[in-house]
LUMFI-667613 format. One record per residue (C-alpha): x, y, z. Coordinates in steps of 0.02 Angstrom, whole numbers, plus 50000, padded with zeros to 5 digits. Each point is the difference from the previous one (the first is absolute). Example, Ala and Ser with C-alpha at 12.3 -4.5 7.8 and 13.67 -1.06 7.14 Angstrom:
2
{pt {50615; 49775; 50390}}
{pt {50069; 50172; 49967}}
This chain:
87
{pt {54305; 55614; 50330}}
{pt {49994; 50178; 50064}}
{pt {50096; 50066; 50149}}
{pt {49848; 50010; 50115}}
{pt {49959; 49816; 49973}}
{pt {50181; 49951; 50028}}
{pt {50010; 50096; 50165}}
{pt {49833; 49929; 50059}}
{pt {50059; 49822; 49961}}
{pt {50164; 50029; 50091}}
{pt {49909; 50071; 50152}}
{pt {49883; 49850; 50010}}
{pt {50146; 49880; 49984}}
{pt {50094; 50091; 50138}}
{pt {49851; 49991; 50118}}
{pt {49976; 49814; 49967}}
{pt {50184; 49960; 50025}}
{pt {50010; 50103; 50160}}
{pt {49844; 49917; 50071}}
{pt {50069; 49827; 49961}}
{pt {50166; 50041; 50083}}
{pt {49915; 50053; 50161}}
{pt {49875; 49856; 49996}}
{pt {50140; 49872; 49992}}
{pt {50094; 50070; 50151}}
{pt {49993; 49865; 50134}}
{pt {49956; 50049; 50177}}
{pt {50139; 49921; 50103}}
{pt {50041; 50044; 50180}}
{pt {50147; 50119; 50008}}
{pt {50144; 49986; 50122}}
{pt {50081; 50159; 50066}}
{pt {50170; 50029; 49919}}
{pt {50152; 49992; 50114}}
{pt {50169; 50070; 49953}}
{pt {50105; 49860; 49925}}
{pt {49850; 49887; 49972}}
{pt {50039; 49887; 49851}}
{pt {49880; 50026; 49856}}
{pt {50016; 49912; 49833}}
{pt {49893; 50099; 49879}}
{pt {49978; 49923; 49828}}
{pt {49856; 50113; 49946}}
{pt {49908; 50144; 50084}}
{pt {49812; 49973; 49993}}
{pt {49940; 50159; 50084}}
{pt {50051; 50150; 50104}}
{pt {49866; 50077; 50110}}
{pt {50000; 50152; 50113}}
{pt {49860; 50102; 50078}}
{pt {49959; 50167; 49919}}
{pt {50062; 50147; 50100}}
{pt {49985; 50186; 49965}}
{pt {50143; 50035; 50121}}
{pt {50185; 49962; 49989}}
{pt {50014; 49868; 50136}}
{pt {50061; 49823; 50034}}
{pt {49876; 49867; 49942}}
{pt {49995; 49810; 50007}}
{pt {50013; 49925; 49825}}
{pt {49974; 49820; 49945}}
{pt {50104; 49908; 49870}}
{pt {49927; 49839; 49928}}
{pt {50120; 49895; 49897}}
{pt {50038; 49831; 49926}}
{pt {50154; 49926; 50082}}
{pt {50133; 49896; 49913}}
{pt {49912; 49839; 50057}}
{pt {49838; 50052; 49914}}
{pt {49906; 50045; 50161}}
{pt {49902; 50162; 50019}}
{pt {50065; 50097; 50151}}
{pt {49971; 50174; 50070}}
{pt {50078; 50118; 50126}}
{pt {49962; 50172; 50068}}
{pt {50127; 50138; 50018}}
{pt {50005; 50184; 50045}}
{pt {50030; 50133; 49867}}
{pt {49968; 50182; 49965}}
{pt {49828; 50030; 49923}}
{pt {49980; 50036; 49815}}
{pt {49944; 50175; 50049}}
{pt {50181; 50039; 50050}}
{pt {50054; 49986; 49819}}
{pt {49861; 50116; 49942}}
{pt {50031; 50138; 50128}}
{pt {50138; 50130; 49995}}
């Protein structure tokens, strides 16, 4: 198997796995996070935030599986990803 075929196979596998991960993300209503709110995260399912070209505060959403096996979500404020990419 040559290198080109190996890279092509890996790229296809990555696309399929990424698509499946996003397709399985449940759409649950998110509660706004409050300081001190008890959360019991067993597994993070997804982290979402709007794209922003500017360094600003954005509302992000965390979807997770709690320790009881229920899918829960909350929103919280954070600095946009653009802040990490700017000097």
